[in-house]
A tleap script that builds the chain and sets N, CA, C and O, in Angstrom:
source leaprc.protein.ff14SB
mol = sequence {
  NMET ASN LYS THR LYS SER THR ARG ARG ASN
  ILE SER PHE LEU LYS THR ALA VAL ARG THR
  GLY PHE ALA TRP PRO GLY GLY TYR PRO LEU
  SER ALA ILE THR PHE ASP GLY SER ALA LEU
  CYS MET ASN CYS CYS ARG LYS ASN TRP ARG
  SER VAL ALA HIE GLU SER MET ILE LYS GLY
  TRP GLU ARG CYS GLY TRP GLY VAL ARG ALA
  VAL GLU VAL LEU TRP GLU GLY GLY ASN TYR
  CYS ASP HIE CYS SER ALA VAL LEU ASP ALA
  TYR PRO LEU GLU GLU THR GLU ASN CALA
}
set mol.1.N position { 12.338 21.063 -15.853 }
set mol.1.CA position { 12.447 20.396 -14.593 }
set mol.1.C position { 13.657 19.476 -14.637 }
set mol.1.O position { 13.885 18.787 -15.631 }
set mol.2.N position { 14.430 19.467 -13.561 }
set mol.2.CA position { 15.612 18.622 -13.583 }
set mol.2.C position { 15.268 17.173 -13.265 }
set mol.2.O position { 14.179 16.878 -12.773 }
set mol.3.N position { 16.196 16.282 -13.547 }
set mol.3.CA position { 15.945 14.852 -13.458 }
set mol.3.C position { 15.716 14.384 -12.030 }
set mol.3.O position { 14.879 13.510 -11.808 }
set mol.4.N position { 16.426 14.931 -11.061 }
set mol.4.CA position { 16.271 14.474 -9.688 }
set mol.4.C position { 14.889 14.818 -9.140 }
set mol.4.O position { 14.302 14.021 -8.408 }
set mol.5.N position { 14.367 15.984 -9.480 }
set mol.5.CA position { 13.038 16.362 -9.020 }
set mol.5.C position { 11.982 15.450 -9.631 }
set mol.5.O position { 11.049 15.030 -8.947 }
set mol.6.N position { 12.126 15.150 -10.896 }
set mol.6.CA position { 11.205 14.251 -11.580 }
set mol.6.C position { 11.303 12.840 -11.012 }
set mol.6.O position { 10.279 12.183 -10.822 }
set mol.7.N position { 12.508 12.366 -10.738 }
set mol.7.CA position { 12.705 11.037 -10.175 }
set mol.7.C position { 12.086 10.929 -8.797 }
set mol.7.O position { 11.453 9.922 -8.479 }
set mol.8.N position { 12.263 11.964 -7.966 }
set mol.8.CA position { 11.663 11.956 -6.639 }
set mol.8.C position { 10.145 11.906 -6.707 }
set mol.8.O position { 9.508 11.209 -5.917 }
set mol.9.N position { 9.565 12.639 -7.647 }
set mol.9.CA position { 8.114 12.646 -7.792 }
set mol.9.C position { 7.629 11.278 -8.267 }
set mol.9.O position { 6.601 10.794 -7.792 }
set mol.10.N position { 8.347 10.648 -9.193 }
set mol.10.CA position { 7.962 9.322 -9.671 }
set mol.10.C position { 8.047 8.278 -8.558 }
set mol.10.O position { 7.161 7.433 -8.432 }
set mol.11.N position { 9.100 8.332 -7.759 }
set mol.11.CA position { 9.245 7.386 -6.658 }
set mol.11.C position { 8.151 7.618 -5.620 }
set mol.11.O position { 7.611 6.662 -5.064 }
set mol.12.N position { 7.823 8.870 -5.359 }
set mol.12.CA position { 6.754 9.182 -4.419 }
set mol.12.C position { 5.414 8.642 -4.915 }
set mol.12.O position { 4.645 8.081 -4.135 }
set mol.13.N position { 5.134 8.809 -6.205 }
set mol.13.CA position { 3.896 8.298 -6.782 }
set mol.13.C position { 3.854 6.777 -6.712 }
set mol.13.O position { 2.827 6.198 -6.357 }
set mol.14.N position { 4.962 6.131 -7.050 }
set mol.14.CA position { 5.030 4.676 -7.012 }
set mol.14.C position { 4.881 4.164 -5.582 }
set mol.14.O position { 4.209 3.158 -5.355 }
set mol.15.N position { 5.491 4.835 -4.627 }
set mol.15.CA position { 5.399 4.432 -3.228 }
set mol.15.C position { 3.952 4.518 -2.738 }
set mol.15.O position { 3.489 3.632 -2.020 }
set mol.16.N position { 3.246 5.565 -3.118 }
set mol.16.CA position { 1.840 5.702 -2.743 }
set mol.16.C position { 0.999 4.597 -3.374 }
set mol.16.O position { 0.123 4.033 -2.719 }
set mol.17.N position { 1.256 4.290 -4.628 }
set mol.17.CA position { 0.512 3.225 -5.310 }
set mol.17.C position { 0.762 1.874 -4.658 }
set mol.17.O position { -0.165 1.077 -4.512 }
set mol.18.N position { 2.005 1.606 -4.264 }
set mol.18.CA position { 2.333 0.325 -3.641 }
set mol.18.C position { 1.696 0.228 -2.263 }
set mol.18.O position { 1.223 -0.841 -1.879 }
set mol.19.N position { 1.676 1.319 -1.516 }
set mol.19.CA position { 1.083 1.299 -0.179 }
set mol.19.C position { -0.417 1.082 -0.219 }
set mol.19.O position { -0.946 0.274 0.545 }
set mol.20.N position { -1.111 1.790 -1.098 }
set mol.20.CA position { -2.560 1.698 -1.129 }
set mol.20.C position { -3.043 0.536 -1.985 }
set mol.20.O position { -3.917 -0.220 -1.562 }
set mol.21.N position { -2.490 0.385 -3.175 }
set mol.21.CA position { -2.882 -0.690 -4.067 }
set mol.21.C position { -4.136 -0.421 -4.875 }
set mol.21.O position { -4.509 -1.224 -5.731 }
set mol.22.N position { -4.792 0.704 -4.610 }
set mol.22.CA position { -6.042 1.030 -5.293 }
set mol.22.C position { -6.032 2.478 -5.749 }
set mol.22.O position { -5.395 3.335 -5.136 }
set mol.23.N position { -6.752 2.737 -6.842 }
set mol.23.CA position { -6.883 4.104 -7.349 }
set mol.23.C position { -7.979 4.817 -6.574 }
set mol.23.O position { -8.954 4.203 -6.141 }
set mol.24.N position { -7.806 6.110 -6.407 }
set mol.24.CA position { -8.832 6.916 -5.748 }
set mol.24.C position { -9.204 8.061 -6.654 }
set mol.24.O position { -8.303 8.757 -7.120 }
set mol.25.N position { -10.453 8.304 -6.935 }
set mol.25.CA position { -11.649 7.612 -6.468 }
set mol.25.C position { -11.941 6.396 -7.314 }
set mol.25.O position { -11.389 6.236 -8.402 }
set mol.26.N position { -12.788 5.562 -6.826 }
set mol.26.CA position { -13.232 4.394 -7.566 }
set mol.26.C position { -12.807 3.085 -6.951 }
set mol.26.O position { -13.549 2.106 -7.025 }
set mol.27.N position { -11.635 3.033 -6.346 }
set mol.27.CA position { -11.172 1.810 -5.712 }
set mol.27.C position { -10.740 0.723 -6.666 }
set mol.27.O position { -10.752 -0.455 -6.306 }
set mol.28.N position { -10.356 1.094 -7.886 }
set mol.28.CA position { -9.887 0.098 -8.839 }
set mol.28.C position { -8.492 -0.371 -8.444 }
set mol.28.O position { -7.660 0.444 -8.043 }
set mol.29.N position { -8.221 -1.676 -8.551 }
set mol.29.CA position { -6.889 -2.176 -8.233 }
set mol.29.C position { -5.855 -1.667 -9.235 }
set mol.29.O position { -6.164 -1.438 -10.405 }
set mol.30.N position { -4.641 -1.497 -8.761 }
set mol.30.CA position { -3.540 -1.024 -9.596 }
set mol.30.C position { -2.574 -2.159 -9.902 }
set mol.30.O position { -2.455 -3.112 -9.132 }
set mol.31.N position { -1.898 -2.048 -11.016 }
set mol.31.CA position { -0.800 -2.958 -11.328 }
set mol.31.C position { 0.336 -2.142 -11.913 }
set mol.31.O position { 0.124 -1.087 -12.510 }
set mol.32.N position { 1.530 -2.643 -11.733 }
set mol.32.CA position { 2.716 -1.974 -12.267 }
set mol.32.C position { 3.077 -2.619 -13.595 }
set mol.32.O position { 3.054 -3.842 -13.727 }
set mol.33.N position { 3.411 -1.791 -14.576 }
set mol.33.CA position { 3.834 -2.266 -15.887 }
set mol.33.C position { 5.328 -2.001 -16.005 }
set mol.33.O position { 5.780 -0.868 -15.837 }
set mol.34.N position { 6.092 -3.049 -16.295 }
set mol.34.CA position { 7.542 -2.914 -16.373 }
set mol.34.C position { 7.973 -2.500 -17.772 }
set mol.34.O position { 7.158 -2.460 -18.694 }
set mol.35.N position { 9.246 -2.194 -17.926 }
set mol.35.CA position { 9.786 -1.776 -19.215 }
set mol.35.C position { 9.694 -2.876 -20.266 }
set mol.35.O position { 9.626 -2.590 -21.461 }
set mol.36.N position { 9.693 -4.136 -19.827 }
set mol.36.CA position { 9.586 -5.224 -20.794 }
set mol.36.C position { 8.144 -5.660 -21.033 }
set mol.36.O position { 7.909 -6.657 -21.715 }
set mol.37.N position { 7.163 -4.921 -20.476 }
set mol.37.CA position { 5.756 -5.184 -20.738 }
set mol.37.C position { 5.093 -6.141 -19.774 }
set mol.37.O position { 3.940 -6.517 -19.989 }
set mol.38.N position { 5.767 -6.543 -18.734 }
set mol.38.CA position { 5.185 -7.449 -17.749 }
set mol.38.C position { 4.284 -6.686 -16.793 }
set mol.38.O position { 4.473 -5.491 -16.568 }
set mol.39.N position { 3.308 -7.378 -16.237 }
set mol.39.CA position { 2.430 -6.796 -15.225 }
set mol.39.C position { 2.825 -7.364 -13.869 }
set mol.39.O position { 3.055 -8.566 -13.733 }
set mol.40.N position { 2.901 -6.495 -12.874 }
set mol.40.CA position { 3.243 -6.907 -11.515 }
set mol.40.C position { 2.141 -6.465 -10.574 }
set mol.40.O position { 1.624 -5.353 -10.691 }
set mol.41.N position { 1.779 -7.336 -9.638 }
set mol.41.CA position { 0.804 -6.942 -8.623 }
set mol.41.C position { 1.512 -6.047 -7.596 }
set mol.41.O position { 2.740 -6.018 -7.513 }
set mol.42.N position { 0.720 -5.336 -6.837 }
set mol.42.CA position { 1.290 -4.424 -5.845 }
set mol.42.C position { 1.974 -5.184 -4.705 }
set mol.42.O position { 2.891 -4.652 -4.079 }
set mol.43.N position { 1.542 -6.417 -4.427 }
set mol.43.CA position { 2.223 -7.218 -3.399 }
set mol.43.C position { 3.651 -7.555 -3.817 }
set mol.43.O position { 4.565 -7.500 -2.994 }
set mol.44.N position { 3.849 -7.901 -5.081 }
set mol.44.CA position { 5.203 -8.194 -5.569 }
set mol.44.C position { 6.062 -6.932 -5.571 }
set mol.44.O position { 7.252 -6.988 -5.262 }
set mol.45.N position { 5.467 -5.806 -5.914 }
set mol.45.CA position { 6.214 -4.544 -5.862 }
set mol.45.C position { 6.614 -4.212 -4.436 }
set mol.45.O position { 7.714 -3.713 -4.193 }
set mol.46.N position { 5.717 -4.490 -3.486 }
set mol.46.CA position { 6.002 -4.217 -2.083 }
set mol.46.C position { 7.107 -5.129 -1.577 }
set mol.46.O position { 8.030 -4.672 -0.903 }
set mol.47.N position { 7.022 -6.422 -1.899 }
set mol.47.CA position { 8.021 -7.380 -1.424 }
set mol.47.C position { 9.393 -7.136 -2.043 }
set mol.47.O position { 10.412 -7.411 -1.410 }
set mol.48.N position { 9.430 -6.628 -3.260 }
set mol.48.CA position { 10.686 -6.391 -3.977 }
set mol.48.C position { 10.941 -4.892 -4.155 }
set mol.48.O position { 11.443 -4.460 -5.193 }
set mol.49.N position { 10.593 -4.108 -3.140 }
set mol.49.CA position { 10.667 -2.659 -3.241 }
set mol.49.C position { 12.070 -2.171 -3.577 }
set mol.49.O position { 12.220 -1.240 -4.367 }
set mol.50.N position { 13.088 -2.773 -3.001 }
set mol.50.CA position { 14.461 -2.325 -3.263 }
set mol.50.C position { 14.796 -2.433 -4.750 }
set mol.50.O position { 15.367 -1.511 -5.333 }
set mol.51.N position { 14.442 -3.544 -5.348 }
set mol.51.CA position { 14.704 -3.719 -6.775 }
set mol.51.C position { 13.862 -2.781 -7.620 }
set mol.51.O position { 14.357 -2.199 -8.585 }
set mol.52.N position { 12.607 -2.632 -7.269 }
set mol.52.CA position { 11.700 -1.790 -8.058 }
set mol.52.C position { 12.126 -0.330 -8.010 }
set mol.52.O position { 12.298 0.299 -9.054 }
set mol.53.N position { 12.294 0.209 -6.825 }
set mol.53.CA position { 12.573 1.640 -6.687 }
set mol.53.C position { 14.037 1.975 -6.920 }
set mol.53.O position { 14.357 2.852 -7.723 }
set mol.54.N position { 14.911 1.292 -6.231 }
set mol.54.CA position { 16.323 1.659 -6.264 }
set mol.54.C position { 16.968 1.356 -7.611 }
set mol.54.O position { 17.585 2.229 -8.222 }
set mol.55.N position { 16.825 0.132 -8.064 }
set mol.55.CA position { 17.520 -0.268 -9.283 }
set mol.55.C position { 16.924 0.349 -10.534 }
set mol.55.O position { 17.661 0.736 -11.440 }
set mol.56.N position { 15.604 0.449 -10.601 }
set mol.56.CA position { 15.007 0.919 -11.846 }
set mol.56.C position { 14.862 2.425 -11.924 }
set mol.56.O position { 15.023 2.992 -13.005 }
set mol.57.N position { 14.563 3.100 -10.814 }
set mol.57.CA position { 14.302 4.538 -10.884 }
set mol.57.C position { 15.503 5.385 -10.501 }
set mol.57.O position { 15.754 6.417 -11.124 }
set mol.58.N position { 16.240 4.972 -9.499 }
set mol.58.CA position { 17.360 5.792 -9.060 }
set mol.58.C position { 18.581 5.552 -9.941 }
set mol.58.O position { 19.195 6.502 -10.428 }
set mol.59.N position { 18.934 4.285 -10.145 }
set mol.59.CA position { 20.110 3.978 -10.952 }
set mol.59.C position { 19.826 3.991 -12.435 }
set mol.59.O position { 20.750 4.101 -13.241 }
set mol.60.N position { 18.555 3.879 -12.815 }
set mol.60.CA position { 18.197 3.923 -14.219 }
set mol.60.C position { 18.422 2.622 -14.958 }
set mol.60.O position { 18.601 2.622 -16.176 }
set mol.61.N position { 18.414 1.514 -14.239 }
set mol.61.CA position { 18.595 0.223 -14.884 }
set mol.61.C position { 17.252 -0.238 -15.414 }
set mol.61.O position { 16.455 -0.815 -14.674 }
set mol.62.N position { 17.000 0.008 -16.667 }
set mol.62.CA position { 15.712 -0.342 -17.243 }
set mol.62.C position { 15.625 -1.817 -17.599 }
set mol.62.O position { 14.527 -2.326 -17.824 }
set mol.63.N position { 16.724 -2.502 -17.654 }
set mol.63.CA position { 16.707 -3.889 -18.081 }
set mol.63.C position { 16.886 -4.867 -16.927 }
set mol.63.O position { 17.276 -6.013 -17.149 }
set mol.64.N position { 16.612 -4.439 -15.711 }
set mol.64.CA position { 16.811 -5.334 -14.574 }
set mol.64.C position { 15.617 -6.249 -14.355 }
set mol.64.O position { 15.685 -7.138 -13.506 }
set mol.65.N position { 14.521 -6.065 -15.093 }
set mol.65.CA position { 13.341 -6.890 -14.931 }
set mol.65.C position { 12.327 -6.312 -13.965 }
set mol.65.O position { 11.155 -6.684 -14.001 }
set mol.66.N position { 12.759 -5.412 -13.109 }
set mol.66.CA position { 11.864 -4.786 -12.147 }
set mol.66.C position { 11.620 -3.319 -12.485 }
set mol.66.O position { 10.943 -2.623 -11.728 }
set mol.67.N position { 12.146 -2.841 -13.588 }
set mol.67.CA position { 11.994 -1.435 -13.953 }
set mol.67.C position { 10.547 -1.094 -14.272 }
set mol.67.O position { 10.012 -1.536 -15.289 }
set mol.68.N position { 9.915 -0.315 -13.416 }
set mol.68.CA position { 8.506 0.034 -13.596 }
set mol.68.C position { 8.394 1.257 -14.482 }
set mol.68.O position { 8.950 2.314 -14.181 }
set mol.69.N position { 7.676 1.103 -15.566 }
set mol.69.CA position { 7.431 2.197 -16.504 }
set mol.69.C position { 6.182 2.973 -16.117 }
set mol.69.O position { 6.156 4.198 -16.233 }
set mol.70.N position { 5.138 2.271 -15.653 }
set mol.70.CA position { 3.870 2.928 -15.349 }
set mol.70.C position { 3.108 2.130 -14.310 }
set mol.70.O position { 3.346 0.940 -14.104 }
set mol.71.N position { 2.189 2.819 -13.665 }
set mol.71.CA position { 1.222 2.186 -12.773 }
set mol.71.C position { -0.134 2.398 -13.412 }
set mol.71.O position { -0.540 3.533 -13.662 }
set mol.72.N position { -0.830 1.314 -13.675 }
set mol.72.CA position { -2.079 1.371 -14.426 }
set mol.72.C position { -3.247 0.843 -13.595 }
set mol.72.O position { -3.079 0.013 -12.702 }
set mol.73.N position { -4.418 1.347 -13.914 }
set mol.73.CA position { -5.652 0.852 -13.326 }
set mol.73.C position { -6.083 -0.393 -14.090 }
set mol.73.O position { -6.010 -0.435 -15.318 }
set mol.74.N position { -6.528 -1.393 -13.365 }
set mol.74.CA position { -7.035 -2.612 -13.998 }
set mol.74.C position { -8.506 -2.412 -14.333 }
set mol.74.O position { -9.367 -2.510 -13.458 }
set mol.75.N position { -8.787 -2.137 -15.575 }
set mol.75.CA position { -10.168 -1.908 -15.999 }
set mol.75.C position { -10.892 -3.215 -16.259 }
set mol.75.O position { -12.110 -3.286 -16.092 }
set mol.76.N position { -10.174 -4.246 -16.661 }
set mol.76.CA position { -10.772 -5.540 -16.960 }
set mol.76.C position { -9.996 -6.626 -16.256 }
set mol.76.O position { -8.824 -6.450 -15.920 }
set mol.77.N position { -10.645 -7.739 -16.036 }
set mol.77.CA position { -10.006 -8.878 -15.400 }
set mol.77.C position { -9.295 -9.754 -16.410 }
set mol.77.O position { -9.161 -9.396 -17.581 }
set mol.78.N position { -8.843 -10.905 -15.943 }
set mol.78.CA position { -8.189 -11.861 -16.817 }
set mol.78.C position { -6.696 -11.663 -16.955 }
set mol.78.O position { -6.073 -12.293 -17.810 }
set mol.79.N position { -6.101 -10.805 -16.137 }
set mol.79.CA position { -4.663 -10.578 -16.169 }
set mol.79.C position { -4.009 -11.306 -15.001 }
set mol.79.O position { -4.643 -11.566 -13.978 }
set mol.80.N position { -2.741 -11.628 -15.170 }
set mol.80.CA position { -1.990 -12.326 -14.136 }
set mol.80.C position { -0.687 -11.586 -13.853 }
set mol.80.O position { -0.092 -10.985 -14.747 }
set mol.81.N position { -0.253 -11.640 -12.596 }
set mol.81.CA position { 1.049 -11.091 -12.229 }
set mol.81.C position { 2.116 -11.994 -12.835 }
set mol.81.O position { 2.059 -13.214 -12.686 }
set mol.82.N position { 3.077 -11.403 -13.509 }
set mol.82.CA position { 4.118 -12.189 -14.164 }
set mol.82.C position { 5.173 -12.715 -13.198 }
set mol.82.O position { 6.027 -13.512 -13.588 }
set mol.83.N position { 5.123 -12.277 -11.946 }
set mol.83.CA position { 6.099 -12.769 -10.965 }
set mol.83.C position { 5.509 -13.880 -10.099 }
set mol.83.O position { 6.130 -14.930 -9.936 }
set mol.84.N position { 4.318 -13.662 -9.544 }
set mol.84.CA position { 3.740 -14.645 -8.617 }
set mol.84.C position { 2.514 -15.360 -9.180 }
set mol.84.O position { 1.966 -16.241 -8.518 }
set mol.85.N position { 2.074 -15.004 -10.377 }
set mol.85.CA position { 0.914 -15.597 -11.055 }
set mol.85.C position { -0.403 -15.355 -10.339 }
set mol.85.O position { -1.357 -16.111 -10.526 }
set mol.86.N position { -0.469 -14.312 -9.522 }
set mol.86.CA position { -1.733 -13.956 -8.875 }
set mol.86.C position { -2.676 -13.375 -9.916 }
set mol.86.O position { -2.246 -12.714 -10.862 }
set mol.87.N position { -3.962 -13.628 -9.732 }
set mol.87.CA position { -4.966 -13.113 -10.649 }
set mol.87.C position { -5.167 -11.631 -10.360 }
set mol.87.O position { -5.416 -11.236 -9.221 }
set mol.88.N position { -5.057 -10.822 -11.400 }
set mol.88.CA position { -5.257 -9.381 -11.274 }
set mol.88.C position { -6.626 -9.054 -11.868 }
set mol.88.O position { -6.753 -8.842 -13.073 }
set mol.89.N position { -7.641 -9.016 -11.015 }
set mol.89.CA position { -8.999 -8.744 -11.474 }
set mol.89.C position { -9.373 -7.300 -11.219 }
set mol.89.O position { -8.889 -6.673 -10.276 }
set mol.90.N position { -10.241 -6.780 -12.071 }
set mol.90.CA position { -10.712 -5.416 -11.908 }
set mol.90.C position { -11.555 -5.304 -10.645 }
set mol.90.O position { -11.433 -4.332 -9.901 }
set mol.91.N position { -12.382 -6.263 -10.407 }
set mol.91.CA position { -13.186 -6.312 -9.182 }
set mol.91.C position { -13.004 -7.672 -8.542 }
set mol.91.O position { -12.976 -8.684 -9.242 }
set mol.92.N position { -12.879 -7.716 -7.226 }
set mol.92.CA position { -12.792 -9.018 -6.580 }
set mol.92.C position { -14.105 -9.788 -6.750 }
set mol.92.O position { -15.168 -9.189 -6.913 }
set mol.93.N position { -14.021 -11.089 -6.710 }
set mol.93.CA position { -15.226 -11.897 -6.849 }
set mol.93.C position { -16.167 -11.652 -5.673 }
set mol.93.O position { -15.766 -11.676 -4.509 }
set mol.94.N position { -17.411 -11.419 -6.013 }
set mol.94.CA position { -18.404 -11.197 -4.964 }
set mol.94.C position { -19.059 -12.522 -4.623 }
set mol.94.O position { -19.384 -13.323 -5.499 }
set mol.95.N position { -19.241 -12.730 -3.347 }
set mol.95.CA position { -19.895 -13.960 -2.911 }
set mol.95.C position { -21.395 -13.789 -3.052 }
set mol.95.O position { -21.950 -12.750 -2.696 }
set mol.96.N position { -22.035 -14.798 -3.565 }
set mol.96.CA position { -23.484 -14.749 -3.701 }
set mol.96.C position { -24.108 -15.441 -2.509 }
set mol.96.O position { -23.635 -16.483 -2.057 }
set mol.97.N position { -25.159 -14.857 -2.014 }
set mol.97.CA position { -25.857 -15.423 -0.870 }
set mol.97.C position { -27.070 -16.186 -1.362 }
set mol.97.O position { -27.782 -15.734 -2.259 }
set mol.98.N position { -27.293 -17.323 -0.781 }
set mol.98.CA position { -28.485 -18.092 -1.094 }
set mol.98.C position { -29.614 -17.610 -0.200 }
set mol.98.O position { -29.526 -17.679 1.025 }
set mol.99.N position { -30.665 -17.128 -0.822 }
set mol.99.CA position { -31.784 -16.587 -0.022 }
set mol.99.C position { -32.870 -17.597 0.166 }
set mol.99.O position { -33.878 -17.307 0.811 }
savepdb mol mol.pdb
quit
């Protein structure tokens, strides 16, 4: 497979992940893992889409800080976005009702 076809498929997959933000089936939240090992929330990827997609995937700049290596499912909580410090939890906190 040539590089352009693979790049287009990767950008398409990343674009779908950024738009939805959740894995299907299951509804687990997704996070992007950069080349330097940082975790990014999907909101930061959406807000910085030009840097994420254009600079890291099309131009091949792996050291720009936004280069996404993988999109992963958050199986456990306790993680934070390295850009905005948002809590990346596997499940959102459920409100308890007083009966």
